[in-house]
LOTORMAR-792480 format. One record per atom (N, C-alpha, C): residue number from 1; atom name; x negated, y, z. Coordinates in steps of 0.1 Angstrom, whole numbers. Atoms other than C-alpha are relative to their C-alpha. Layout:
REM LOTORMAR-792480
<rec><kolke>NUM</kolke><vexdo>CA</vexdo><X>X</X><Y>Y</Y><Z>Z</Z></rec>
...
This chain:
REM LOTORMAR-792480
<rec><kolke>1</kolke><vexdo>N</vexdo><X>1</X><Y>14</Y><Z>-5</Z></rec>
<rec><kolke>1</kolke><vexdo>CA</vexdo><X>-42</X><Y>73</Y><Z>-54</Z></rec>
<rec><kolke>1</kolke><vexdo>C</vexdo><X>1</X><Y>-9</Y><Z>-13</Z></rec>
<rec><kolke>2</kolke><vexdo>N</vexdo><X>-1</X><Y>9</Y><Z>12</Z></rec>
<rec><kolke>2</kolke><vexdo>CA</vexdo><X>-49</X><Y>45</Y><Z>-80</Z></rec>
<rec><kolke>2</kolke><vexdo>C</vexdo><X>7</X><Y>-13</Y><Z>4</Z></rec>
<rec><kolke>3</kolke><vexdo>N</vexdo><X>-8</X><Y>12</Y><Z>-2</Z></rec>
<rec><kolke>3</kolke><vexdo>CA</vexdo><X>-27</X><Y>15</Y><Z>-83</Z></rec>
<rec><kolke>3</kolke><vexdo>C</vexdo><X>-7</X><Y>-11</Y><Z>-9</Z></rec>
<rec><kolke>4</kolke><vexdo>N</vexdo><X>-6</X><Y>4</Y><Z>-13</Z></rec>
<rec><kolke>4</kolke><vexdo>CA</vexdo><X>-27</X><Y>-13</Y><Z>-74</Z></rec>
<rec><kolke>4</kolke><vexdo>C</vexdo><X>-10</X><Y>4</Y><Z>10</Z></rec>
<rec><kolke>5</kolke><vexdo>N</vexdo><X>8</X><Y>-4</Y><Z>-12</Z></rec>
<rec><kolke>5</kolke><vexdo>CA</vexdo><X>-39</X><Y>-2</Y><Z>-40</Z></rec>
<rec><kolke>5</kolke><vexdo>C</vexdo><X>-7</X><Y>-12</Y><Z>6</Z></rec>
<rec><kolke>6</kolke><vexdo>N</vexdo><X>8</X><Y>9</Y><Z>-7</Z></rec>
<rec><kolke>6</kolke><vexdo>CA</vexdo><X>-66</X><Y>-22</Y><Z>-24</Z></rec>
<rec><kolke>6</kolke><vexdo>C</vexdo><X>5</X><Y>-1</Y><Z>15</Z></rec>
<rec><kolke>7</kolke><vexdo>N</vexdo><X>-6</X><Y>0</Y><Z>-13</Z></rec>
<rec><kolke>7</kolke><vexdo>CA</vexdo><X>-47</X><Y>-33</Y><Z>7</Z></rec>
<rec><kolke>7</kolke><vexdo>C</vexdo><X>-10</X><Y>1</Y><Z>12</Z></rec>
<rec><kolke>8</kolke><vexdo>N</vexdo><X>10</X><Y>1</Y><Z>-11</Z></rec>
<rec><kolke>8</kolke><vexdo>CA</vexdo><X>-78</X><Y>-40</Y><Z>29</Z></rec>
<rec><kolke>8</kolke><vexdo>C</vexdo><X>-7</X><Y>14</Y><Z>1</Z></rec>
<rec><kolke>9</kolke><vexdo>N</vexdo><X>6</X><Y>-13</Y><Z>0</Z></rec>
<rec><kolke>9</kolke><vexdo>CA</vexdo><X>-93</X><Y>-6</Y><Z>19</Z></rec>
<rec><kolke>9</kolke><vexdo>C</vexdo><X>10</X><Y>10</Y><Z>6</Z></rec>
<rec><kolke>10</kolke><vexdo>N</vexdo><X>-10</X><Y>-9</Y><Z>-5</Z></rec>
<rec><kolke>10</kolke><vexdo>CA</vexdo><X>-60</X><Y>12</Y><Z>26</Z></rec>
<rec><kolke>10</kolke><vexdo>C</vexdo><X>2</X><Y>-2</Y><Z>16</Z></rec>
<rec><kolke>11</kolke><vexdo>N</vexdo><X>-1</X><Y>2</Y><Z>-15</Z></rec>
<rec><kolke>11</kolke><vexdo>CA</vexdo><X>-57</X><Y>-4</Y><Z>60</Z></rec>
<rec><kolke>11</kolke><vexdo>C</vexdo><X>-12</X><Y>5</Y><Z>8</Z></rec>
<rec><kolke>12</kolke><vexdo>N</vexdo><X>12</X><Y>-6</Y><Z>-6</Z></rec>
<rec><kolke>12</kolke><vexdo>CA</vexdo><X>-93</X><Y>5</Y><Z>69</Z></rec>
<rec><kolke>12</kolke><vexdo>C</vexdo><X>1</X><Y>15</Y><Z>0</Z></rec>
<rec><kolke>13</kolke><vexdo>N</vexdo><X>0</X><Y>-16</Y><Z>-1</Z></rec>
<rec><kolke>13</kolke><vexdo>CA</vexdo><X>-88</X><Y>42</Y><Z>60</Z></rec>
<rec><kolke>13</kolke><vexdo>C</vexdo><X>11</X><Y>4</Y><Z>9</Z></rec>
<rec><kolke>14</kolke><vexdo>N</vexdo><X>-10</X><Y>-4</Y><Z>-10</Z></rec>
<rec><kolke>14</kolke><vexdo>CA</vexdo><X>-55</X><Y>43</Y><Z>80</Z></rec>
<rec><kolke>14</kolke><vexdo>C</vexdo><X>-5</X><Y>-2</Y><Z>13</Z></rec>
<rec><kolke>15</kolke><vexdo>N</vexdo><X>4</X><Y>2</Y><Z>-12</Z></rec>
<rec><kolke>15</kolke><vexdo>CA</vexdo><X>-71</X><Y>28</Y><Z>109</Z></rec>
<rec><kolke>15</kolke><vexdo>C</vexdo><X>-11</X><Y>10</Y><Z>5</Z></rec>
<rec><kolke>16</kolke><vexdo>N</vexdo><X>10</X><Y>-10</Y><Z>-3</Z></rec>
<rec><kolke>16</kolke><vexdo>CA</vexdo><X>-100</X><Y>52</Y><Z>108</Z></rec>
<rec><kolke>16</kolke><vexdo>C</vexdo><X>7</X><Y>13</Y><Z>3</Z></rec>
<rec><kolke>17</kolke><vexdo>N</vexdo><X>-7</X><Y>-13</Y><Z>-2</Z></rec>
<rec><kolke>17</kolke><vexdo>CA</vexdo><X>-76</X><Y>81</Y><Z>106</Z></rec>
<rec><kolke>17</kolke><vexdo>C</vexdo><X>9</X><Y>0</Y><Z>13</Z></rec>
<rec><kolke>18</kolke><vexdo>N</vexdo><X>-7</X><Y>1</Y><Z>-13</Z></rec>
<rec><kolke>18</kolke><vexdo>CA</vexdo><X>-55</X><Y>68</Y><Z>135</Z></rec>
<rec><kolke>18</kolke><vexdo>C</vexdo><X>-9</X><Y>1</Y><Z>12</Z></rec>
<rec><kolke>19</kolke><vexdo>N</vexdo><X>10</X><Y>1</Y><Z>-12</Z></rec>
<rec><kolke>19</kolke><vexdo>CA</vexdo><X>-85</X><Y>63</Y><Z>157</Z></rec>
<rec><kolke>19</kolke><vexdo>C</vexdo><X>3</X><Y>-12</Y><Z>8</Z></rec>
<rec><kolke>20</kolke><vexdo>N</vexdo><X>-4</X><Y>12</Y><Z>-9</Z></rec>
<rec><kolke>20</kolke><vexdo>CA</vexdo><X>-72</X><Y>41</Y><Z>186</Z></rec>
<rec><kolke>20</kolke><vexdo>C</vexdo><X>12</X><Y>-6</Y><Z>-5</Z></rec>
<rec><kolke>21</kolke><vexdo>N</vexdo><X>-11</X><Y>7</Y><Z>6</Z></rec>
<rec><kolke>21</kolke><vexdo>CA</vexdo><X>-50</X><Y>15</Y><Z>171</Z></rec>
<rec><kolke>21</kolke><vexdo>C</vexdo><X>1</X><Y>-14</Y><Z>5</Z></rec>
<rec><kolke>22</kolke><vexdo>N</vexdo><X>-2</X><Y>13</Y><Z>-3</Z></rec>
<rec><kolke>22</kolke><vexdo>CA</vexdo><X>-36</X><Y>-19</Y><Z>176</Z></rec>
<rec><kolke>22</kolke><vexdo>C</vexdo><X>3</X><Y>-9</Y><Z>-11</Z></rec>
<rec><kolke>23</kolke><vexdo>N</vexdo><X>-3</X><Y>10</Y><Z>11</Z></rec>
<rec><kolke>23</kolke><vexdo>CA</vexdo><X>-26</X><Y>-50</Y><Z>157</Z></rec>
<rec><kolke>23</kolke><vexdo>C</vexdo><X>13</X><Y>5</Y><Z>-8</Z></rec>
<rec><kolke>24</kolke><vexdo>N</vexdo><X>-11</X><Y>-4</Y><Z>6</Z></rec>
<rec><kolke>24</kolke><vexdo>CA</vexdo><X>8</X><Y>-35</Y><Z>150</Z></rec>
<rec><kolke>24</kolke><vexdo>C</vexdo><X>-2</X><Y>11</Y><Z>-11</Z></rec>
<rec><kolke>25</kolke><vexdo>N</vexdo><X>3</X><Y>-10</Y><Z>9</Z></rec>
<rec><kolke>25</kolke><vexdo>CA</vexdo><X>-6</X><Y>-4</Y><Z>134</Z></rec>
<rec><kolke>25</kolke><vexdo>C</vexdo><X>-7</X><Y>-5</Y><Z>-13</Z></rec>
<rec><kolke>26</kolke><vexdo>N</vexdo><X>6</X><Y>6</Y><Z>12</Z></rec>
<rec><kolke>26</kolke><vexdo>CA</vexdo><X>-27</X><Y>-26</Y><Z>111</Z></rec>
<rec><kolke>26</kolke><vexdo>C</vexdo><X>11</X><Y>-7</Y><Z>-9</Z></rec>
<rec><kolke>27</kolke><vexdo>N</vexdo><X>-10</X><Y>6</Y><Z>7</Z></rec>
<rec><kolke>27</kolke><vexdo>CA</vexdo><X>3</X><Y>-46</Y><Z>102</Z></rec>
<rec><kolke>27</kolke><vexdo>C</vexdo><X>9</X><Y>10</Y><Z>-8</Z></rec>
<rec><kolke>28</kolke><vexdo>N</vexdo><X>-8</X><Y>-10</Y><Z>6</Z></rec>
<rec><kolke>28</kolke><vexdo>CA</vexdo><X>24</X><Y>-15</Y><Z>94</Z></rec>
<rec><kolke>28</kolke><vexdo>C</vexdo><X>-8</X><Y>6</Y><Z>-12</Z></rec>
<rec><kolke>29</kolke><vexdo>N</vexdo><X>7</X><Y>-5</Y><Z>12</Z></rec>
<rec><kolke>29</kolke><vexdo>CA</vexdo><X>-4</X><Y>-1</Y><Z>71</Z></rec>
<rec><kolke>29</kolke><vexdo>C</vexdo><X>-1</X><Y>-11</Y><Z>-11</Z></rec>
<rec><kolke>30</kolke><vexdo>N</vexdo><X>-1</X><Y>10</Y><Z>11</Z></rec>
<rec><kolke>30</kolke><vexdo>CA</vexdo><X>-6</X><Y>-34</Y><Z>53</Z></rec>
<rec><kolke>30</kolke><vexdo>C</vexdo><X>13</X><Y>-1</Y><Z>-6</Z></rec>
<rec><kolke>31</kolke><vexdo>N</vexdo><X>-13</X><Y>1</Y><Z>6</Z></rec>
<rec><kolke>31</kolke><vexdo>CA</vexdo><X>31</X><Y>-35</Y><Z>48</Z></rec>
<rec><kolke>31</kolke><vexdo>C</vexdo><X>3</X><Y>13</Y><Z>-9</Z></rec>
<rec><kolke>32</kolke><vexdo>N</vexdo><X>-1</X><Y>-11</Y><Z>9</Z></rec>
<rec><kolke>32</kolke><vexdo>CA</vexdo><X>30</X><Y>1</Y><Z>34</Z></rec>
<rec><kolke>32</kolke><vexdo>C</vexdo><X>-7</X><Y>-2</Y><Z>-12</Z></rec>
<rec><kolke>33</kolke><vexdo>N</vexdo><X>8</X><Y>3</Y><Z>12</Z></rec>
<rec><kolke>33</kolke><vexdo>CA</vexdo><X>3</X><Y>-8</Y><Z>10</Z></rec>
<rec><kolke>33</kolke><vexdo>C</vexdo><X>7</X><Y>-10</Y><Z>-9</Z></rec>
<rec><kolke>34</kolke><vexdo>N</vexdo><X>-7</X><Y>10</Y><Z>9</Z></rec>
<rec><kolke>34</kolke><vexdo>CA</vexdo><X>22</X><Y>-39</Y><Z>-2</Z></rec>
<rec><kolke>34</kolke><vexdo>C</vexdo><X>13</X><Y>6</Y><Z>-6</Z></rec>
<rec><kolke>35</kolke><vexdo>N</vexdo><X>-12</X><Y>-6</Y><Z>6</Z></rec>
<rec><kolke>35</kolke><vexdo>CA</vexdo><X>54</X><Y>-19</Y><Z>-6</Z></rec>
<rec><kolke>35</kolke><vexdo>C</vexdo><X>-3</X><Y>10</Y><Z>-11</Z></rec>
<rec><kolke>36</kolke><vexdo>N</vexdo><X>4</X><Y>-10</Y><Z>10</Z></rec>
<rec><kolke>36</kolke><vexdo>CA</vexdo><X>37</X><Y>9</Y><Z>-25</Z></rec>
<rec><kolke>36</kolke><vexdo>C</vexdo><X>-4</X><Y>-8</Y><Z>-14</Z></rec>
<rec><kolke>37</kolke><vexdo>N</vexdo><X>4</X><Y>8</Y><Z>11</Z></rec>
<rec><kolke>37</kolke><vexdo>CA</vexdo><X>21</X><Y>-18</Y><Z>-48</Z></rec>
<rec><kolke>37</kolke><vexdo>C</vexdo><X>12</X><Y>-6</Y><Z>-7</Z></rec>
<rec><kolke>38</kolke><vexdo>N</vexdo><X>-12</X><Y>6</Y><Z>6</Z></rec>
<rec><kolke>38</kolke><vexdo>CA</vexdo><X>54</X><Y>-35</Y><Z>-53</Z></rec>
<rec><kolke>38</kolke><vexdo>C</vexdo><X>9</X><Y>10</Y><Z>-7</Z></rec>
<rec><kolke>39</kolke><vexdo>N</vexdo><X>-8</X><Y>-11</Y><Z>7</Z></rec>
<rec><kolke>39</kolke><vexdo>CA</vexdo><X>72</X><Y>-2</Y><Z>-61</Z></rec>
<rec><kolke>39</kolke><vexdo>C</vexdo><X>-7</X><Y>4</Y><Z>-13</Z></rec>
<rec><kolke>40</kolke><vexdo>N</vexdo><X>7</X><Y>-5</Y><Z>12</Z></rec>
<rec><kolke>40</kolke><vexdo>CA</vexdo><X>45</X><Y>7</Y><Z>-86</Z></rec>
<rec><kolke>40</kolke><vexdo>C</vexdo><X>2</X><Y>-11</Y><Z>-10</Z></rec>
<rec><kolke>41</kolke><vexdo>N</vexdo><X>-2</X><Y>11</Y><Z>10</Z></rec>
<rec><kolke>41</kolke><vexdo>CA</vexdo><X>48</X><Y>-27</Y><Z>-103</Z></rec>
<rec><kolke>41</kolke><vexdo>C</vexdo><X>15</X><Y>0</Y><Z>-5</Z></rec>
<rec><kolke>42</kolke><vexdo>N</vexdo><X>-14</X><Y>0</Y><Z>5</Z></rec>
<rec><kolke>42</kolke><vexdo>CA</vexdo><X>86</X><Y>-26</Y><Z>-104</Z></rec>
<rec><kolke>42</kolke><vexdo>C</vexdo><X>3</X><Y>11</Y><Z>-9</Z></rec>
<rec><kolke>43</kolke><vexdo>N</vexdo><X>-3</X><Y>-12</Y><Z>9</Z></rec>
<rec><kolke>43</kolke><vexdo>CA</vexdo><X>85</X><Y>9</Y><Z>-119</Z></rec>
<rec><kolke>43</kolke><vexdo>C</vexdo><X>-6</X><Y>-3</Y><Z>-14</Z></rec>
<rec><kolke>44</kolke><vexdo>N</vexdo><X>6</X><Y>3</Y><Z>13</Z></rec>
<rec><kolke>44</kolke><vexdo>CA</vexdo><X>61</X><Y>-4</Y><Z>-146</Z></rec>
<rec><kolke>44</kolke><vexdo>C</vexdo><X>9</X><Y>-9</Y><Z>-8</Z></rec>
<rec><kolke>45</kolke><vexdo>N</vexdo><X>-9</X><Y>9</Y><Z>6</Z></rec>
<rec><kolke>45</kolke><vexdo>CA</vexdo><X>85</X><Y>-32</Y><Z>-154</Z></rec>
<rec><kolke>45</kolke><vexdo>C</vexdo><X>12</X><Y>6</Y><Z>-6</Z></rec>
<rec><kolke>46</kolke><vexdo>N</vexdo><X>-12</X><Y>-8</Y><Z>4</Z></rec>
<rec><kolke>46</kolke><vexdo>CA</vexdo><X>115</X><Y>-9</Y><Z>-155</Z></rec>
<rec><kolke>46</kolke><vexdo>C</vexdo><X>-3</X><Y>9</Y><Z>-12</Z></rec>
<rec><kolke>47</kolke><vexdo>N</vexdo><X>4</X><Y>-8</Y><Z>12</Z></rec>
<rec><kolke>47</kolke><vexdo>CA</vexdo><X>96</X><Y>14</Y><Z>-179</Z></rec>
<rec><kolke>47</kolke><vexdo>C</vexdo><X>-2</X><Y>-8</Y><Z>-12</Z></rec>
<rec><kolke>48</kolke><vexdo>N</vexdo><X>2</X><Y>8</Y><Z>12</Z></rec>
<rec><kolke>48</kolke><vexdo>CA</vexdo><X>87</X><Y>-14</Y><Z>-202</Z></rec>
<rec><kolke>48</kolke><vexdo>C</vexdo><X>14</X><Y>-4</Y><Z>-7</Z></rec>
<rec><kolke>49</kolke><vexdo>N</vexdo><X>-13</X><Y>4</Y><Z>5</Z></rec>
<rec><kolke>49</kolke><vexdo>CA</vexdo><X>124</X><Y>-25</Y><Z>-204</Z></rec>
<rec><kolke>49</kolke><vexdo>C</vexdo><X>7</X><Y>12</Y><Z>-7</Z></rec>
<rec><kolke>50</kolke><vexdo>N</vexdo><X>-6</X><Y>-12</Y><Z>7</Z></rec>
<rec><kolke>50</kolke><vexdo>CA</vexdo><X>134</X><Y>11</Y><Z>-215</Z></rec>
<rec><kolke>50</kolke><vexdo>C</vexdo><X>-5</X><Y>2</Y><Z>-14</Z></rec>
<rec><kolke>51</kolke><vexdo>N</vexdo><X>6</X><Y>-3</Y><Z>12</Z></rec>
<rec><kolke>51</kolke><vexdo>CA</vexdo><X>111</X><Y>11</Y><Z>-244</Z></rec>
<rec><kolke>51</kolke><vexdo>C</vexdo><X>4</X><Y>-10</Y><Z>-11</Z></rec>
């Protein structure tokens, strides 16, 4: 997986894999993508501080 994650693409892939989905599924997938991007960004900042 490449970072930062394209949230729209991630949601689209998740919805395709789920099949029958609703708005809540889309919001959860969007939140997961945003959280992964945030965690990746935070990790990069923490690594810069250590150097």
